[in-house]
Steps between C-alpha positions, in 0.01 A plus 500: 500500500424817665460853340464825677344808324589813689285788388213258420251797514646634170367371164778237504368311799194360332637474164823317595310264731282396213798462274674264750174287537473489106822300490449134595857469639425781740147426621612319813676803628417702803435858401563752792337840441641790695384867500502772759155619406267247689201592280667422172666189638164363616354563166780348284525205737129438461539534111785250481317246738195526289699412189653208679161383594346570153750269332547257794873550501748360754665840555524614862457860601645706793472875563630746750602860530817389665748364230725336768225248576478403127859497400644205678552213252403707180655390173401808318424860624314739262507871565251766376489772760442873530666688785319795663177479299336388185735417206329748269250703701513719815802585699794484452453431123314828462798705618737315279279611202387854607819648651705446189214614288514829700860532380411420139573131505199317347472126582235235440621187663804592709583153646822406290740765392392855593515747785194326658658163445810603695283582798294182457821299514621702806170416690462143371853343519555505874165309557600250238836455677320415817287245306833360360638471834202307630550264201873453602373423845201285439536335153860573375468254203192658373490692169379864506286576194454878493217689338544833680617813329750656447605162393875567402584675820332238706676206334828693564421544867391128538821380330757741661375517852370146558596148406160379386425347158290747307375618161276791396203424285312734278231464220645770262671247270210268442243777483705684235540172309114475513457850372735454220353171391145643495622810312669279235206266468721195615400255760684557825651150509621546143737778631837457653723766636821578690466786753760654723592832668360646838154450646242700323754608239610182336542453129351254243852415364332226286139473379443190279249239385537193723465263215732645234710738681401782270599849625174686580651841543456590120132397524461708813648812338298443189175469692575814710561691176170375347264379763211316357232478779347732753662299775841552341423877473404503872834332581707759319339766729499297816857397454651818337775528747621137460467527129706812493769322713500212258521726188786693653698234679406192295348274767155482665501542877299335765235653730268782380461851366454645844790314661757543215420869461621553859844335435632730230502883457344508173130489566373693804683830506187705416142464410540529121767232501263269717229563259707395211536154653134481617603546868257682731585647831431265774164550687531570881575181693197342645466457881348147456577180297337563153504148384230281634626144531261192517641385827431832673137455454290408828394169355130575509293282273415136447861378409816584701756704297770272361762502228500316170772250481663693216874587476608859455815616309700543821814290507501431869331158511690376204821580675393302799383207300837505298701480830275226655470274206829579323312580180680811373277802484611798285433850615655843516626582854653776683833393639846662583719538193764230552657568158171438328500831322875605513443856386286574804626521856552182693341640810171558314174301472436413137203322346606199276374173378513235786410136553355349832582135587620289782822713505301816563496825290748476221553827305618510142805679378373755254826666397535873433210699419524746199696788648220756471262265678736456778544865530120561525493234778794644689328832537232347717722229652737759638203665696406153635848413603539838673175447694603152606838625614320779687296249687791247572730791610246714673625780277210733429700706251520205264115494485528860404742410225265237368217760459744753350603247230157394405479585130169690512584683816851600364348621173264743681623622834796692627696342804356734751147416383584123518629544843187686604270224355710226663488668840127550472437133413712383777301706743160405356582136540551552861531193720547270205849646453577404867538140371784627302711571802381215735558212254880469523731333251550131546812333605513323160504833310750662739743207456460509120 
């Protein structure tokens, strides 16, 4: 089996390589690492090779800055890329934070649903489409497993403009499950849940004890009302936004305070409101990567830097193992809404329970979301749909509509101010927006 990781110089390159090697059924694979940054590629390649050597594994390793040399014969392609600069530092991320801030729009993450996320999708999707077309050319039967944000928009692009098999993978569901189990004092494997919605704003429709099926929402509400420990008190502050969402709308959402506060108009309109929910203005965007990863070290010392053969919470290697061994693997995946959630649009990426086996990625039909949850999801989904339509149709005005309909933007700015902000962002992104015009729609999309 052959697995390519495009964007191996991100945090996912080393982590997912170790995850792959931690599964016996995948250990005889060839891992192909690809990154445009030669220095990062050299370091992550050395780290993965050192891990192979440390554990005497049969895994083979290839690396190259040119993905077309690695893609032929691949069974799986993993993407985790940042277009134009660092994912969360330097240009162009800094302008996607600072220009909206100048107009009164306060963001913290800006990678999913927000004015910053619209521009992240505009600069990222054309490059992803190039990757997809290379997959169609060199390994058309491969599965694309995407980790790049904005997740929903990219899955829609992959699915609407290409014929490749693909799924978007995020860790928001399992991470929230971990946080809730810790808050409730229940072992993580003693918890079971059903989660559906859109990426980074999916809903814990069910939260139960795995052995008895007991509904844990009453316990969650009671513990929130009367926290017993210092850790529980800390959770109330750290997750004040998500707790307010649950108290108001009845269900706990995925992701985090900082993320979810960007998706609704209730939390960031002014400094007093932000303080109420323990949200602080974002510090200036760093010009360099702030997080020091082990594999980025120079390797000085007695022992070469290598990974521990411990599996992370990422779904990716489990999906591959499920497909290869026909042992069903359950996960939450981002896929197109083929009547999975009927009260959300069909031409939308949704996040739903899925199974991976020899038949591929098998999404579960969830049924209608509670109407108010579907409404909250539609607010953001419409912005994503408009951005995707903008890209596929080369209609710049639809990107403006997406920014204008963003819940936070619409709650704060006049249409004239939105236009000025949009134009300033477009100009600031410079050549990155040229991809928008050069990458034409595919014949498949035109025929559809």
